[in-house]
Each structure stands twice: as C-alpha cells, then as structure tokens.
mmCIF file of the N, C-alpha and C atoms, coordinates in Angstrom:
data_MODEL
# 
_entry.id   MODEL 
# 
loop_
_atom_site.group_PDB 
_atom_site.id 
_atom_site.type_symbol 
_atom_site.label_atom_id 
_atom_site.label_alt_id 
_atom_site.label_comp_id 
_atom_site.label_asym_id 
_atom_site.label_entity_id 
_atom_site.label_seq_id 
_atom_site.pdbx_PDB_ins_code 
_atom_site.Cartn_x 
_atom_site.Cartn_y 
_atom_site.Cartn_z 
_atom_site.occupancy 
_atom_site.B_iso_or_equiv 
_atom_site.pdbx_formal_charge 
_atom_site.auth_seq_id 
_atom_site.auth_comp_id 
_atom_site.auth_asym_id 
_atom_site.auth_atom_id 
_atom_site.pdbx_PDB_model_num 
ATOM 1   N N  . MET A 1 1  ? -13.942 32.622  22.520  1.00 0.00 ? 1  MET A N  1 
ATOM 2   C CA . MET A 1 1  ? -15.241 32.090  22.167  1.00 0.00 ? 1  MET A CA 1 
ATOM 3   C C  . MET A 1 1  ? -15.097 30.913  21.204  1.00 0.00 ? 1  MET A C  1 
ATOM 4   N N  . THR A 1 2  ? -15.914 29.920  21.407  1.00 0.00 ? 2  THR A N  1 
ATOM 5   C CA . THR A 1 2  ? -15.902 28.759  20.520  1.00 0.00 ? 2  THR A CA 1 
ATOM 6   C C  . THR A 1 2  ? -17.232 28.697  19.787  1.00 0.00 ? 2  THR A C  1 
ATOM 7   N N  . TYR A 1 3  ? -17.174 28.624  18.478  1.00 0.00 ? 3  TYR A N  1 
ATOM 8   C CA . TYR A 1 3  ? -18.394 28.589  17.668  1.00 0.00 ? 3  TYR A CA 1 
ATOM 9   C C  . TYR A 1 3  ? -18.749 27.196  17.188  1.00 0.00 ? 3  TYR A C  1 
ATOM 10  N N  . GLY A 1 4  ? -17.952 26.226  17.464  1.00 0.00 ? 4  GLY A N  1 
ATOM 11  C CA . GLY A 1 4  ? -18.251 24.863  17.039  1.00 0.00 ? 4  GLY A CA 1 
ATOM 12  C C  . GLY A 1 4  ? -17.312 23.881  17.699  1.00 0.00 ? 4  GLY A C  1 
ATOM 13  N N  . SER A 1 5  ? -17.590 22.643  17.489  1.00 0.00 ? 5  SER A N  1 
ATOM 14  C CA . SER A 1 5  ? -16.747 21.612  18.068  1.00 0.00 ? 5  SER A CA 1 
ATOM 15  C C  . SER A 1 5  ? -15.508 21.425  17.208  1.00 0.00 ? 5  SER A C  1 
ATOM 16  N N  . LYS A 1 6  ? -14.402 21.193  17.860  1.00 0.00 ? 6  LYS A N  1 
ATOM 17  C CA . LYS A 1 6  ? -13.164 20.962  17.124  1.00 0.00 ? 6  LYS A CA 1 
ATOM 18  C C  . LYS A 1 6  ? -12.975 19.489  16.787  1.00 0.00 ? 6  LYS A C  1 
ATOM 19  N N  . THR A 1 7  ? -13.849 18.633  17.294  1.00 0.00 ? 7  THR A N  1 
ATOM 20  C CA . THR A 1 7  ? -13.749 17.213  16.968  1.00 0.00 ? 7  THR A CA 1 
ATOM 21  C C  . THR A 1 7  ? -14.677 16.907  15.806  1.00 0.00 ? 7  THR A C  1 
ATOM 22  N N  . MET A 1 8  ? -14.161 16.146  14.869  1.00 0.00 ? 8  MET A N  1 
ATOM 23  C CA . MET A 1 8  ? -14.973 15.771  13.708  1.00 0.00 ? 8  MET A CA 1 
ATOM 24  C C  . MET A 1 8  ? -15.704 14.476  14.005  1.00 0.00 ? 8  MET A C  1 
ATOM 25  N N  . ARG A 1 9  ? -16.881 14.346  13.468  1.00 0.00 ? 9  ARG A N  1 
ATOM 26  C CA . ARG A 1 9  ? -17.639 13.108  13.611  1.00 0.00 ? 9  ARG A CA 1 
ATOM 27  C C  . ARG A 1 9  ? -17.215 12.181  12.480  1.00 0.00 ? 9  ARG A C  1 
ATOM 28  N N  . ILE A 1 10 ? -16.569 11.099  12.826  1.00 0.00 ? 10 ILE A N  1 
ATOM 29  C CA . ILE A 1 10 ? -16.086 10.149  11.829  1.00 0.00 ? 10 ILE A CA 1 
ATOM 30  C C  . ILE A 1 10 ? -17.002 8.933   11.847  1.00 0.00 ? 10 ILE A C  1 
ATOM 31  N N  . VAL A 1 11 ? -17.486 8.552   10.672  1.00 0.00 ? 11 VAL A N  1 
ATOM 32  C CA . VAL A 1 11 ? -18.349 7.384   10.554  1.00 0.00 ? 11 VAL A CA 1 
ATOM 33  C C  . VAL A 1 11 ? -17.467 6.182   10.250  1.00 0.00 ? 11 VAL A C  1 
ATOM 34  N N  . PRO A 1 12 ? -17.492 5.164   11.106  1.00 0.00 ? 12 PRO A N  1 
ATOM 35  C CA . PRO A 1 12 ? -16.692 3.968   10.831  1.00 0.00 ? 12 PRO A CA 1 
ATOM 36  C C  . PRO A 1 12 ? -17.157 3.283   9.548   1.00 0.00 ? 12 PRO A C  1 
ATOM 37  N N  . ASP A 1 13 ? -16.244 2.570   8.908   1.00 0.00 ? 13 ASP A N  1 
ATOM 38  C CA . ASP A 1 13 ? -16.572 1.896   7.653   1.00 0.00 ? 13 ASP A CA 1 
ATOM 39  C C  . ASP A 1 13 ? -17.664 0.851   7.815   1.00 0.00 ? 13 ASP A C  1 
ATOM 40  N N  . ASP A 1 14 ? -17.733 0.202   8.974   1.00 0.00 ? 14 ASP A N  1 
ATOM 41  C CA . ASP A 1 14 ? -18.733 -0.840  9.140   1.00 0.00 ? 14 ASP A CA 1 
ATOM 42  C C  . ASP A 1 14 ? -20.144 -0.282  9.281   1.00 0.00 ? 14 ASP A C  1 
ATOM 43  N N  . LEU A 1 15 ? -20.284 1.017   9.476   1.00 0.00 ? 15 LEU A N  1 
ATOM 44  C CA . LEU A 1 15 ? -21.607 1.633   9.552   1.00 0.00 ? 15 LEU A CA 1 
ATOM 45  C C  . LEU A 1 15 ? -22.006 2.296   8.238   1.00 0.00 ? 15 LEU A C  1 
ATOM 46  N N  . ALA A 1 16 ? -21.144 2.269   7.246   1.00 0.00 ? 16 ALA A N  1 
ATOM 47  C CA . ALA A 1 16 ? -21.463 2.880   5.959   1.00 0.00 ? 16 ALA A CA 1 
ATOM 48  C C  . ALA A 1 16 ? -22.603 2.105   5.302   1.00 0.00 ? 16 ALA A C  1 
ATOM 49  N N  . GLU A 1 17 ? -23.435 2.826   4.588   1.00 0.00 ? 17 GLU A N  1 
ATOM 50  C CA . GLU A 1 17 ? -24.594 2.206   3.953   1.00 0.00 ? 17 GLU A CA 1 
ATOM 51  C C  . GLU A 1 17 ? -24.197 1.507   2.659   1.00 0.00 ? 17 GLU A C  1 
ATOM 52  N N  . PRO A 1 18 ? -24.903 0.428   2.307   1.00 0.00 ? 18 PRO A N  1 
ATOM 53  C CA . PRO A 1 18 ? -24.612 -0.247  1.043   1.00 0.00 ? 18 PRO A CA 1 
ATOM 54  C C  . PRO A 1 18 ? -24.998 0.635   -0.147  1.00 0.00 ? 18 PRO A C  1 
ATOM 55  N N  . VAL A 1 19 ? -24.355 0.391   -1.261  1.00 0.00 ? 19 VAL A N  1 
ATOM 56  C CA . VAL A 1 19 ? -24.635 1.139   -2.486  1.00 0.00 ? 19 VAL A CA 1 
ATOM 57  C C  . VAL A 1 19 ? -25.755 0.426   -3.230  1.00 0.00 ? 19 VAL A C  1 
ATOM 58  N N  . GLN A 1 20 ? -26.822 1.154   -3.554  1.00 0.00 ? 20 GLN A N  1 
ATOM 59  C CA . GLN A 1 20 ? -27.932 0.565   -4.305  1.00 0.00 ? 20 GLN A CA 1 
ATOM 60  C C  . GLN A 1 20 ? -27.808 0.923   -5.775  1.00 0.00 ? 20 GLN A C  1 
ATOM 61  N N  . TRP A 1 21 ? -28.134 -0.051  -6.644  1.00 0.00 ? 21 TRP A N  1 
ATOM 62  C CA . TRP A 1 21 ? -28.114 0.181   -8.076  1.00 0.00 ? 21 TRP A CA 1 
ATOM 63  C C  . TRP A 1 21 ? -29.229 -0.634  -8.713  1.00 0.00 ? 21 TRP A C  1 
ATOM 64  N N  . PHE A 1 22 ? -29.619 -0.257  -9.928  1.00 0.00 ? 22 PHE A N  1 
ATOM 65  C CA . PHE A 1 22 ? -30.724 -0.897  -10.634 1.00 0.00 ? 22 PHE A CA 1 
ATOM 66  C C  . PHE A 1 22 ? -30.195 -1.745  -11.780 1.00 0.00 ? 22 PHE A C  1 
ATOM 67  N N  . CYS A 1 23 ? -30.743 -2.944  -11.922 1.00 0.00 ? 23 CYS A N  1 
ATOM 68  C CA . CYS A 1 23 ? -30.394 -3.824  -13.030 1.00 0.00 ? 23 CYS A CA 1 
ATOM 69  C C  . CYS A 1 23 ? -31.005 -3.258  -14.312 1.00 0.00 ? 23 CYS A C  1 
ATOM 70  N N  . LEU A 1 24 ? -30.221 -3.213  -15.379 1.00 0.00 ? 24 LEU A N  1 
ATOM 71  C CA . LEU A 1 24 ? -30.714 -2.680  -16.653 1.00 0.00 ? 24 LEU A CA 1 
ATOM 72  C C  . LEU A 1 24 ? -31.708 -3.609  -17.335 1.00 0.00 ? 24 LEU A C  1 
ATOM 73  N N  . MET A 1 25 ? -31.687 -4.895  -16.988 1.00 0.00 ? 25 MET A N  1 
ATOM 74  C CA . MET A 1 25 ? -32.552 -5.853  -17.671 1.00 0.00 ? 25 MET A CA 1 
ATOM 75  C C  . MET A 1 25 ? -33.897 -6.034  -16.975 1.00 0.00 ? 25 MET A C  1 
ATOM 76  N N  . CYS A 1 26 ? -33.885 -6.182  -15.651 1.00 0.00 ? 26 CYS A N  1 
ATOM 77  C CA . CYS A 1 26 ? -35.138 -6.481  -14.945 1.00 0.00 ? 26 CYS A CA 1 
ATOM 78  C C  . CYS A 1 26 ? -35.618 -5.331  -14.065 1.00 0.00 ? 26 CYS A C  1 
ATOM 79  N N  . ASP A 1 27 ? -34.871 -4.235  -14.008 1.00 0.00 ? 27 ASP A N  1 
ATOM 80  C CA . ASP A 1 27 ? -35.185 -3.076  -13.165 1.00 0.00 ? 27 ASP A CA 1 
ATOM 81  C C  . ASP A 1 27 ? -35.236 -3.417  -11.676 1.00 0.00 ? 27 ASP A C  1 
ATOM 82  N N  . GLY A 1 28 ? -34.618 -4.520  -11.299 1.00 0.00 ? 28 GLY A N  1 
ATOM 83  C CA . GLY A 1 28 ? -34.546 -4.891  -9.893  1.00 0.00 ? 28 GLY A CA 1 
ATOM 84  C C  . GLY A 1 28 ? -33.487 -4.067  -9.171  1.00 0.00 ? 28 GLY A C  1 
ATOM 85  N N  . VAL A 1 29 ? -33.684 -3.893  -7.877  1.00 0.00 ? 29 VAL A N  1 
ATOM 86  C CA . VAL A 1 29 ? -32.731 -3.136  -7.060  1.00 0.00 ? 29 VAL A CA 1 
ATOM 87  C C  . VAL A 1 29 ? -31.762 -4.125  -6.422  1.00 0.00 ? 29 VAL A C  1 
ATOM 88  N N  . GLU A 1 30 ? -30.501 -3.855  -6.561  1.00 0.00 ? 30 GLU A N  1 
ATOM 89  C CA . GLU A 1 30 ? -29.453 -4.674  -5.967  1.00 0.00 ? 30 GLU A CA 1 
ATOM 90  C C  . GLU A 1 30 ? -28.626 -3.806  -5.031  1.00 0.00 ? 30 GLU A C  1 
ATOM 91  N N  . GLU A 1 31 ? -27.923 -4.434  -4.126  1.00 0.00 ? 31 GLU A N  1 
ATOM 92  C CA . GLU A 1 31 ? -27.052 -3.706  -3.200  1.00 0.00 ? 31 GLU A CA 1 
ATOM 93  C C  . GLU A 1 31 ? -25.644 -4.259  -3.279  1.00 0.00 ? 31 GLU A C  1 
ATOM 94  N N  . SER A 1 32 ? -24.695 -3.362  -3.178  1.00 0.00 ? 32 SER A N  1 
ATOM 95  C CA . SER A 1 32 ? -23.285 -3.735  -3.105  1.00 0.00 ? 32 SER A CA 1 
ATOM 96  C C  . SER A 1 32 ? -22.720 -3.173  -1.810  1.00 0.00 ? 32 SER A C  1 
ATOM 97  N N  . ALA A 1 33 ? -21.713 -3.835  -1.300  1.00 0.00 ? 33 ALA A N  1 
ATOM 98  C CA . ALA A 1 33 ? -21.037 -3.328  -0.107  1.00 0.00 ? 33 ALA A CA 1 
ATOM 99  C C  . ALA A 1 33 ? -20.423 -1.966  -0.422  1.00 0.00 ? 33 ALA A C  1 
ATOM 100 N N  . PRO A 1 34 ? -20.274 -1.105  0.581   1.00 0.00 ? 34 PRO A N  1 
ATOM 101 C CA . PRO A 1 34 ? -19.745 0.243   0.336   1.00 0.00 ? 34 PRO A CA 1 
ATOM 102 C C  . PRO A 1 34 ? -18.361 0.258   -0.313  1.00 0.00 ? 34 PRO A C  1 
ATOM 103 N N  . ASP A 1 35 ? -17.554 -0.768  -0.049  1.00 0.00 ? 35 ASP A N  1 
ATOM 104 C CA . ASP A 1 35 ? -16.207 -0.785  -0.614  1.00 0.00 ? 35 ASP A CA 1 
ATOM 105 C C  . ASP A 1 35 ? -16.119 -1.534  -1.942  1.00 0.00 ? 35 ASP A C  1 
ATOM 106 N N  . VAL A 1 36 ? -17.268 -2.020  -2.463  1.00 0.00 ? 36 VAL A N  1 
ATOM 107 C CA . VAL A 1 36 ? -17.295 -2.759  -3.725  1.00 0.00 ? 36 VAL A CA 1 
ATOM 108 C C  . VAL A 1 36 ? -18.039 -1.937  -4.766  1.00 0.00 ? 36 VAL A C  1 
ATOM 109 N N  . GLU A 1 37 ? -17.432 -1.797  -5.937  1.00 0.00 ? 37 GLU A N  1 
ATOM 110 C CA . GLU A 1 37 ? -18.079 -1.040  -7.003  1.00 0.00 ? 37 GLU A CA 1 
ATOM 111 C C  . GLU A 1 37 ? -19.183 -1.869  -7.640  1.00 0.00 ? 37 GLU A C  1 
ATOM 112 N N  . PRO A 1 38 ? -20.318 -1.254  -8.007  1.00 0.00 ? 38 PRO A N  1 
ATOM 113 C CA . PRO A 1 38 ? -21.356 -1.996  -8.727  1.00 0.00 ? 38 PRO A CA 1 
ATOM 114 C C  . PRO A 1 38 ? -20.813 -2.471  -10.076 1.00 0.00 ? 38 PRO A C  1 
ATOM 115 N N  . PRO A 1 39 ? -21.380 -3.544  -10.617 1.00 0.00 ? 39 PRO A N  1 
ATOM 116 C CA . PRO A 1 39 ? -20.891 -4.045  -11.897 1.00 0.00 ? 39 PRO A CA 1 
ATOM 117 C C  . PRO A 1 39 ? -21.143 -3.053  -13.027 1.00 0.00 ? 39 PRO A C  1 
ATOM 118 N N  . SER A 1 40 ? -20.343 -3.163  -14.052 1.00 0.00 ? 40 SER A N  1 
ATOM 119 C CA . SER A 1 40 ? -20.519 -2.298  -15.219 1.00 0.00 ? 40 SER A CA 1 
ATOM 120 C C  . SER A 1 40 ? -20.513 -3.184  -16.451 1.00 0.00 ? 40 SER A C  1 
ATOM 121 N N  . PRO A 1 41 ? -21.597 -3.280  -17.187 1.00 0.00 ? 41 PRO A N  1 
ATOM 122 C CA . PRO A 1 41 ? -22.892 -2.635  -17.017 1.00 0.00 ? 41 PRO A CA 1 
ATOM 123 C C  . PRO A 1 41 ? -23.640 -3.218  -15.816 1.00 0.00 ? 41 PRO A C  1 
ATOM 124 N N  . PRO A 1 42 ? -24.527 -2.422  -15.236 1.00 0.00 ? 42 PRO A N  1 
ATOM 125 C CA . PRO A 1 42 ? -25.243 -2.883  -14.041 1.00 0.00 ? 42 PRO A CA 1 
ATOM 126 C C  . PRO A 1 42 ? -26.314 -3.926  -14.365 1.00 0.00 ? 42 PRO A C  1 
ATOM 127 N N  . ILE A 1 43 ? -25.913 -5.186  -14.341 1.00 0.00 ? 43 ILE A N  1 
ATOM 128 C CA . ILE A 1 43 ? -26.831 -6.302  -14.591 1.00 0.00 ? 43 ILE A CA 1 
ATOM 129 C C  . ILE A 1 43 ? -26.710 -7.253  -13.406 1.00 0.00 ? 43 ILE A C  1 
ATOM 130 N N  . CYS A 1 44 ? -27.843 -7.627  -12.834 1.00 0.00 ? 44 CYS A N  1 
ATOM 131 C CA . CYS A 1 44 ? -27.844 -8.458  -11.625 1.00 0.00 ? 44 CYS A CA 1 
ATOM 132 C C  . CYS A 1 44 ? -27.385 -9.888  -11.943 1.00 0.00 ? 44 CYS A C  1 
ATOM 133 N N  . PRO A 1 45 ? -26.895 -10.602 -10.944 1.00 0.00 ? 45 PRO A N  1 
ATOM 134 C CA . PRO A 1 45 ? -26.415 -11.972 -11.154 1.00 0.00 ? 45 PRO A CA 1 
ATOM 135 C C  . PRO A 1 45 ? -27.484 -12.912 -11.709 1.00 0.00 ? 45 PRO A C  1 
ATOM 136 N N  . THR A 1 46 ? -28.739 -12.727 -11.330 1.00 0.00 ? 46 THR A N  1 
ATOM 137 C CA . THR A 1 46 ? -29.810 -13.583 -11.837 1.00 0.00 ? 46 THR A CA 1 
ATOM 138 C C  . THR A 1 46 ? -29.981 -13.403 -13.338 1.00 0.00 ? 46 THR A C  1 
ATOM 139 N N  . CYS A 1 47 ? -29.993 -12.158 -13.801 1.00 0.00 ? 47 CYS A N  1 
ATOM 140 C CA . CYS A 1 47 ? -30.132 -11.895 -15.238 1.00 0.00 ? 47 CYS A CA 1 
ATOM 141 C C  . CYS A 1 47 ? -28.916 -12.401 -16.009 1.00 0.00 ? 47 CYS A C  1 
ATOM 142 N N  . ILE A 1 48 ? -27.739 -12.289 -15.425 1.00 0.00 ? 48 ILE A N  1 
ATOM 143 C CA . ILE A 1 48 ? -26.528 -12.801 -16.081 1.00 0.00 ? 48 ILE A CA 1 
ATOM 144 C C  . ILE A 1 48 ? -26.638 -14.306 -16.275 1.00 0.00 ? 48 ILE A C  1 
ATOM 145 N N  . ARG A 1 49 ? -27.104 -15.024 -15.246 1.00 0.00 ? 49 ARG A N  1 
ATOM 146 C CA . ARG A 1 49 ? -27.259 -16.478 -15.369 1.00 0.00 ? 49 ARG A CA 1 
ATOM 147 C C  . ARG A 1 49 ? -28.287 -16.836 -16.431 1.00 0.00 ? 49 ARG A C  1 
ATOM 148 N N  . LEU A 1 50 ? -29.417 -16.107 -16.469 1.00 0.00 ? 50 LEU A N  1 
ATOM 149 C CA . LEU A 1 50 ? -30.448 -16.400 -17.462 1.00 0.00 ? 50 LEU A CA 1 
ATOM 150 C C  . LEU A 1 50 ? -29.933 -16.193 -18.883 1.00 0.00 ? 50 LEU A C  1 
ATOM 151 N N  . VAL A 1 51 ? -29.213 -15.111 -19.110 1.00 0.00 ? 51 VAL A N  1 
ATOM 152 C CA . VAL A 1 51 ? -28.672 -14.830 -20.441 1.00 0.00 ? 51 VAL A CA 1 
ATOM 153 C C  . VAL A 1 51 ? -27.629 -15.874 -20.819 1.00 0.00 ? 51 VAL A C  1 
ATOM 154 N N  . LEU A 1 52 ? -26.814 -16.289 -19.872 1.00 0.00 ? 52 LEU A N  1 
ATOM 155 C CA . LEU A 1 52 ? -25.797 -17.299 -20.138 1.00 0.00 ? 52 LEU A CA 1 
ATOM 156 C C  . LEU A 1 52 ? -26.436 -18.631 -20.523 1.00 0.00 ? 52 LEU A C  1 
ATOM 157 N N  . VAL A 1 53 ? -27.471 -19.039 -19.806 1.00 0.00 ? 53 VAL A N  1 
ATOM 158 C CA . VAL A 1 53 ? -28.167 -20.289 -20.122 1.00 0.00 ? 53 VAL A CA 1 
ATOM 159 C C  . VAL A 1 53 ? -28.798 -20.207 -21.509 1.00 0.00 ? 53 VAL A C  1 
ATOM 160 N N  . GLN A 1 54 ? -29.430 -19.080 -21.835 1.00 0.00 ? 54 GLN A N  1 
ATOM 161 C CA . GLN A 1 54 ? -30.026 -18.920 -23.165 1.00 0.00 ? 54 GLN A CA 1 
ATOM 162 C C  . GLN A 1 54 ? -28.972 -18.987 -24.261 1.00 0.00 ? 54 GLN A C  1 
ATOM 163 N N  . ALA A 1 55 ? -27.829 -18.363 -24.034 1.00 0.00 ? 55 ALA A N  1 
ATOM 164 C CA . ALA A 1 55 ? -26.760 -18.374 -25.036 1.00 0.00 ? 55 ALA A CA 1 
ATOM 165 C C  . ALA A 1 55 ? -26.201 -19.784 -25.225 1.00 0.00 ? 55 ALA A C  1 
ATOM 166 N N  . LEU A 1 56 ? -26.013 -20.514 -24.129 1.00 0.00 ? 56 LEU A N  1 
ATOM 167 C CA . LEU A 1 56 ? -25.503 -21.878 -24.242 1.00 0.00 ? 56 LEU A CA 1 
ATOM 168 C C  . LEU A 1 56 ? -26.495 -22.788 -24.947 1.00 0.00 ? 56 LEU A C  1 
ATOM 169 N N  . ARG A 1 57 ? -27.780 -22.625 -24.673 1.00 0.00 ? 57 ARG A N  1 
ATOM 170 C CA . ARG A 1 57 ? -28.800 -23.427 -25.364 1.00 0.00 ? 57 ARG A CA 1 
ATOM 171 C C  . ARG A 1 57 ? -28.835 -23.096 -26.850 1.00 0.00 ? 57 ARG A C  1 
ATOM 172 N N  . ALA A 1 58 ? -28.663 -21.815 -27.192 1.00 0.00 ? 58 ALA A N  1 
ATOM 173 C CA . ALA A 1 58 ? -28.643 -21.418 -28.599 1.00 0.00 ? 58 ALA A CA 1 
ATOM 174 C C  . ALA A 1 58 ? -27.449 -22.043 -29.323 1.00 0.00 ? 58 ALA A C  1 
ATOM 175 N N  . LEU A 1 59 ? -26.367 -22.291 -28.601 1.00 0.00 ? 59 LEU A N  1 
ATOM 176 C CA . LEU A 1 59 ? -25.188 -22.926 -29.192 1.00 0.00 ? 59 LEU A CA 1 
ATOM 177 C C  . LEU A 1 59 ? -25.298 -24.449 -29.206 1.00 0.00 ? 59 LEU A C  1 
ATOM 178 N N  . GLY A 1 60 ? -26.377 -24.976 -28.638 1.00 0.00 ? 60 GLY A N  1 
ATOM 179 C CA . GLY A 1 60 ? -26.597 -26.414 -28.646 1.00 0.00 ? 60 GLY A CA 1 
ATOM 180 C C  . GLY A 1 60 ? -25.958 -27.158 -27.494 1.00 0.00 ? 60 GLY A C  1 
ATOM 181 N N  . VAL A 1 61 ? -25.578 -26.461 -26.454 1.00 0.00 ? 61 VAL A N  1 
ATOM 182 C CA . VAL A 1 61 ? -24.968 -27.099 -25.288 1.00 0.00 ? 61 VAL A CA 1 
ATOM 183 C C  . VAL A 1 61 ? -26.073 -27.678 -24.414 1.00 0.00 ? 61 VAL A C  1 
ATOM 184 N N  . ASP A 1 62 ? -25.941 -28.973 -24.082 1.00 0.00 ? 62 ASP A N  1 
ATOM 185 C CA . ASP A 1 62 ? -26.921 -29.600 -23.196 1.00 0.00 ? 62 ASP A CA 1 
ATOM 186 C C  . ASP A 1 62 ? -26.597 -29.251 -21.753 1.00 0.00 ? 62 ASP A C  1 
ATOM 187 N N  . LEU A 1 63 ? -27.613 -28.796 -21.039 1.00 0.00 ? 63 LEU A N  1 
ATOM 188 C CA . LEU A 1 63 ? -27.413 -28.429 -19.633 1.00 0.00 ? 63 LEU A CA 1 
ATOM 189 C C  . LEU A 1 63 ? -28.113 -29.415 -18.731 1.00 0.00 ? 63 LEU A C  1 
# 
C-alpha cells in the first residue's frame, strides 16, 4: 500500500517569491530578490538618498 507520493515537489528558484520588507523611515514596502538579503537597517534607497543630500547640505557641500 502507498500512502503518499514518493516524489517531492521542488519549487525552482526562479519561481520563488520576492522578500518584502518595510522601510523604517517612510514605512514604505520594498521588495528584494529571494537570494538577496534586505538591507540592515531596513531603509529604502530613496530615504538613503534624501538623508545623504541633507547631510551634505548641512556640511556646506554645493550640489
């Protein structure tokens, strides 16, 4: 008697779902590829650019 299939269902890597994470600054939802770790701390690229521009302006750098 067989109570189940002996073959396992394997999900290919290209069908894996992206990893969703929330930005700590703007609460926006971002996605990363399944094989890429989310940034630590989780801050989106847009917020990183805004903070960088503010910091450079505070230092007197002309942009």
